[in-house]
DOGURO-762018 format. One record per residue (C-alpha): residue in one letter; x, y, z; residue number from 1. Coordinates in nm, 3 decimals. Example, Ala and Ser with C-alpha at 12.3 -4.5 7.8 and 13.67 -1.06 7.14 Angstrom:
% DOGURO-762018
   rest        xx        yy        zz    nr
      A     1.230    -0.450     0.780     1
      S     1.367    -0.106     0.714     2
This chain:
% DOGURO-762018
   rest        xx        yy        zz    nr
      X    -0.005    -0.003     0.008     1
      X     0.132     0.359    -0.069     2
      X     0.053     0.657     0.099     3
      X    -0.200     0.803    -0.134     4
      X    -0.380     0.480    -0.077     5
      X    -0.430     0.533     0.301     6
      X    -0.748     0.529     0.457     7
      X    -0.834     0.892     0.653     8
      X    -1.111     1.060     0.790     9
      X    -1.183     1.220     0.465    10
      X    -1.180     0.924     0.291    11
      X    -1.466     0.766     0.498    12
      X    -1.634     1.079     0.453    13
      X    -1.619     1.070     0.061    14
      X    -1.760     0.704     0.083    15
      X    -2.051     0.859     0.247    16
      X    -2.119     1.094     0.002    17
      X    -2.077     0.835    -0.289    18
      X    -2.264     0.580    -0.087    19
      X    -1.993     0.376    -0.080    20
      X    -1.998     0.093     0.221    21
      X    -1.763     0.146     0.469    22
      X    -1.590    -0.172     0.577    23
      X    -1.488    -0.242     0.920    24
      X    -1.349    -0.504     1.155    25
      X    -1.194    -0.551     1.491    26
      X    -0.821    -0.638     1.486    27
      X    -0.566    -0.694     1.774    28
      X    -0.247    -0.754     1.625    29
      X     0.001    -0.634     1.354    30
      X     0.021    -0.982     1.128    31
      X    -0.370    -1.024     1.139    32
      X    -0.385    -0.621     1.055    33
      X    -0.154    -0.688     0.746    34
      X    -0.394    -0.890     0.580    35
      X    -0.693    -0.734     0.665    36
      X    -0.519    -0.405     0.472    37
      X    -0.422    -0.636     0.197    38
      X    -0.799    -0.738     0.175    39
      X    -0.868    -0.357     0.156    40
      X    -1.089    -0.317     0.474    41
      X    -1.113     0.063     0.554    42
      X    -1.119     0.078     0.935    43
      X    -0.976    -0.150     1.212    44
      X    -1.132    -0.109     1.529    45
      X    -0.884    -0.214     1.808    46
      X    -1.207    -0.319     2.031    47
      X    -1.208    -0.344     2.390    48
      X    -1.326    -0.711     2.298    49
      X    -0.977    -0.794     2.351    50
      X    -1.059    -0.862     2.657    51
      X    -1.286    -1.165     2.571    52
      X    -1.105    -1.239     2.225    53
      X    -0.763    -1.237     2.346    54
      X    -0.758    -1.213     2.759    55
      X    -1.024    -1.462     2.822    56
      X    -1.241    -1.289     3.020    57
      X    -1.602    -1.285     2.976    58
      X    -1.685    -0.936     2.937    59
      X    -1.484    -0.603     2.812    60
      X    -1.401    -0.447     3.120    61
      X    -1.142    -0.590     3.169    62
      X    -0.899    -0.461     2.894    63
      X    -0.634    -0.289     3.046    64
      X    -0.529     0.086     2.939    65
      X    -0.178     0.005     2.875    66
      X    -0.258    -0.302     2.696    67
      X    -0.494    -0.140     2.468    68
      X    -0.236     0.125     2.336    69
      X     0.023    -0.114     2.272    70
      X    -0.184    -0.348     2.108    71
      X    -0.301    -0.041     1.893    72
      X     0.003     0.048     1.785    73
      X     0.094    -0.292     1.674    74
      X    -0.244    -0.320     1.429    75
      X    -0.143     0.059     1.278    76
      X     0.251    -0.092     1.260    77
      X     0.081    -0.411     1.060    78
      X    -0.173    -0.174     0.850    79
      X     0.005     0.178     0.855    80
      X    -0.265     0.301     0.559    81
      X    -0.610     0.148     0.694    82
      X    -0.795     0.358     0.951    83
      X    -0.740     0.276     1.311    84
      X    -1.025     0.292     1.618    85
      X    -0.928     0.256     1.966    86
      X    -1.179     0.177     2.194    87
      X    -1.099     0.378     2.492    88
      X    -1.125     0.103     2.812    89
      X    -1.336     0.089     3.084    90
      X    -1.251     0.383     3.348    91
      X    -1.006     0.541     3.134    92
      X    -1.254     0.870     3.047    93
      X    -1.524     0.810     3.274    94
      X    -1.366     0.944     3.627    95
      X    -1.273     1.288     3.501    96
      X    -1.236     1.482     3.202    97
      X    -0.838     1.545     3.236    98
      X    -0.783     1.158     3.276    99
      X    -0.982     1.115     2.970   100
      X    -0.774     1.375     2.789   101
      X    -0.460     1.246     2.893   102
      X    -0.511     0.887     2.808   103
      X    -0.682     0.988     2.454   104
      X    -0.353     1.151     2.431   105
      X    -0.172     0.864     2.476   106
      X    -0.373     0.659     2.235   107
      X    -0.285     0.930     1.994   108
      X     0.058     0.935     2.028   109
      X     0.183     0.623     2.192   110
      X    -0.108     0.390     1.994   111
      X    -0.046     0.579     1.670   112
      X    -0.451     0.568     1.656   113
      X    -0.665     0.814     1.405   114
      X    -0.968     0.808     1.664   115
      X    -1.074     0.705     2.010   116
      X    -1.371     0.556     2.069   117
      X    -1.589     0.639     2.401   118
      X    -1.923     0.465     2.499   119
      X    -2.149     0.777     2.575   120
      X    -2.492     0.932     2.641   121
      X    -2.616     1.266     2.621   122
      X    -2.410     1.340     2.958   123
      X    -2.047     1.330     2.789   124
      X    -2.139     1.594     2.544   125
      X    -1.876     1.879     2.739   126
      X    -1.581     1.580     2.736   127
      X    -1.646     1.521     2.368   128
      X    -1.624     1.864     2.319   129
      X    -1.303     1.929     2.513   130
      X    -1.103     1.604     2.320   131
      X    -1.245     1.755     2.024   132
      X    -1.123     2.139     2.087   133
      X    -0.784     1.943     2.186   134
      X    -0.764     1.764     1.867   135
      X    -0.890     1.441     1.905   136
      X    -1.114     1.249     1.647   137
      X    -1.355     1.107     1.882   138
      X    -1.611     0.832     1.778   139
      X    -1.909     0.825     1.995   140
      X    -2.046     0.507     2.082   141
      X    -2.455     0.511     2.110   142
      X    -2.718     0.237     2.140   143
      X    -2.602    -0.089     2.331   144
      X    -2.274    -0.011     2.568   145
      X    -2.081    -0.320     2.686   146
      X    -1.921    -0.120     2.972   147
      X    -2.247    -0.073     3.098   148
      X    -2.316    -0.497     3.122   149
      X    -2.299    -0.505     3.513   150
      X    -2.538    -0.237     3.551   151
      X    -2.791    -0.377     3.277   152
      X    -2.778    -0.736     3.435   153
      X    -2.652    -0.821     3.090   154
      X    -2.615    -0.770     2.719   155
      X    -2.904    -0.598     2.581   156
      X    -3.069    -0.457     2.241   157
      X    -3.128    -0.055     2.291   158
      X    -3.369     0.164     2.124   159
      X    -3.674    -0.092     2.136   160
      X    -3.924     0.173     2.256   161
      X    -3.998     0.514     2.099   162
      X    -3.888     0.674     2.384   163
      X    -3.552     0.515     2.421   164
      X    -3.486     0.564     2.016   165
      X    -3.576     0.939     2.031   166
      X    -3.299     0.954     2.306   167
      X    -3.006     0.815     2.111   168
      X    -3.143     0.987     1.780   169
      X    -3.078     1.316     2.025   170
      X    -2.768     1.192     2.137   171
      X    -2.628     1.161     1.815   172
      X    -2.718     1.497     1.762   173
      X    -2.559     1.655     2.042   174
      X    -2.232     1.404     1.953   175
      X    -2.188     1.552     1.617   176
      X    -2.260     1.916     1.758   177
      X    -1.966     1.879     1.987   178
      X    -1.712     1.771     1.741   179
      X    -1.760     1.382     1.752   180
      X    -1.644     1.294     1.390   181
      X    -1.827     0.962     1.356   182
      X    -2.085     0.752     1.534   183
      X    -2.030     0.389     1.601   184
      X    -2.431     0.262     1.659   185
      X    -2.469    -0.109     1.838   186
      X    -2.768    -0.351     1.828   187
      X    -3.065    -0.127     1.778   188
      X    -3.363    -0.171     1.569   189
      X    -3.305    -0.129     1.177   190
      X    -3.556     0.186     1.241   191
      X    -3.333     0.367     1.485   192
      X    -3.027     0.307     1.256   193
      X    -3.210     0.500     1.002   194
      X    -3.310     0.772     1.207   195
      X    -2.975     0.834     1.325   196
      X    -2.829     0.800     1.017   197
      X    -3.110     1.075     0.872   198
      X    -3.042     1.297     1.208   199
      X    -2.640     1.363     1.175   200
      X    -2.388     1.459     0.879   201
      X    -2.099     1.232     1.014   202
      X    -2.067     0.875     0.915   203
      X    -2.232     0.620     1.104   204
      X    -2.082     0.307     1.138   205
      X    -2.343     0.028     1.250   206
      X    -2.283    -0.306     1.481   207
      X    -2.643    -0.457     1.448   208
      X    -2.786    -0.102     1.390   209
      X    -2.971    -0.218     1.023   210
      X    -2.903    -0.167     0.688   211
      X    -2.884     0.222     0.657   212
      X    -2.577     0.275     0.849   213
      X    -2.288     0.386     0.619   214
      X    -2.077     0.105     0.755   215
      X    -2.068    -0.214     0.938   216
      X    -1.829    -0.397     1.219   217
      X    -1.831    -0.725     1.365   218
      X    -1.565    -0.915     1.588   219
      X    -1.333    -1.041     1.349   220
      X    -1.327    -1.425     1.542   221
      X    -1.685    -1.409     1.488   222
      X    -1.679    -1.369     1.099   223
      X    -1.366    -1.619     1.069   224
      X    -1.545    -1.858     1.265   225
      X    -1.318    -1.918     1.534   226
      X    -1.604    -1.822     1.815   227
      X    -1.807    -2.082     1.994   228
      X    -2.109    -1.800     1.998   229
      X    -2.159    -1.528     1.780   230
      X    -2.427    -1.274     1.753   231
      X    -2.701    -1.311     1.517   232
      X    -2.632    -0.986     1.288   233
      X    -2.319    -1.175     1.176   234
      X    -2.289    -1.529     0.961   235
      X    -1.925    -1.650     0.954   236
      X    -1.733    -1.632     0.661   237
      X    -1.505    -1.909     0.733   238
      X    -1.442    -2.215     0.997   239
      X    -1.127    -2.124     1.109   240
      X    -1.163    -2.260     1.444   241
      X    -1.236    -2.608     1.315   242
      X    -0.954    -2.577     1.054   243
      X    -0.666    -2.462     1.364   244
      X    -0.798    -2.750     1.574   245
      X    -0.739    -3.012     1.281   246
      X    -0.390    -2.858     1.204   247
      X    -0.282    -2.887     1.567   248
      X    -0.447    -3.243     1.572   249
      X    -0.236    -3.303     1.267   250
      X     0.053    -3.208     1.399   251
      X     0.035    -3.397     1.726   252
      X    -0.033    -3.703     1.522   253
      X     0.286    -3.645     1.309   254
      X     0.467    -3.633     1.633   255
      X     0.364    -3.923     1.766   256
      X     0.455    -4.129     1.443   257
      X     0.807    -4.050     1.570   258
      X     0.896    -3.940     1.158   259
      X     0.950    -3.596     1.218   260
      X     1.308    -3.437     1.075   261
      X     1.418    -3.797     1.124   262
      X     1.502    -3.811     0.749   263
      X     1.493    -3.454     0.616   264
      X     1.625    -3.225     0.901   265
      X     1.738    -2.899     0.700   266
      X     2.018    -2.845     0.924   267
      X     2.392    -3.056     0.827   268
      X     2.722    -3.059     1.057   269
      X     3.000    -2.915     0.811   270
      X     3.263    -3.086     0.688   271
């Protein structure tokens, strides 16, 4: 990829204007990022889902800040021409505006992120405004918010009543007014996705938010068939989980035969 092929915020805006879908996937390491760049994926989300997919936790609450900054930089090094969005993890921005600004700065400098994502509602408009004025591109995550899983008693769709839908649409407007450069809308009815797209002029990336969104993101492991469970809005496009299992089983069986490297070891003693 050359510099002229780099995906920027301007690129994403032009795709929206041209009615071209923005492709997005989660990513957590440089090697995978390199292949996704070659595939032409526009946007790589270094999601706090890494707590589940990489660290083995059952929620996204356990994604350490230093870890997230480190893997964000890894993804950007692996795919330098892609737009890399970094998830700000639980309690990296909620305690205070000053801490949020400092941590966002770490993602922009150490992590080389192109934007940071915060799970917000209307009460965060002052924070979004302050971060935007400081030069941080903010993506406002609305709808279902996984970092609220304990308060909500589990993962649930959002915006399923007229009142909830109106609040989400109003929050989207307020986020744009305070400088948010993009909306990520998760697990809402299609009508809510359409209403948010109609209400704002910035790109709207859906995660199970209906067909009207300008782009869509899913967890890479779900797409590749590596998860034991996947959400209903994504059908796996591969079966890498079983393929990895079979490759590992074949390796173990080969070693069990005692033939591995017995006659074809690549290194020889010199004369």
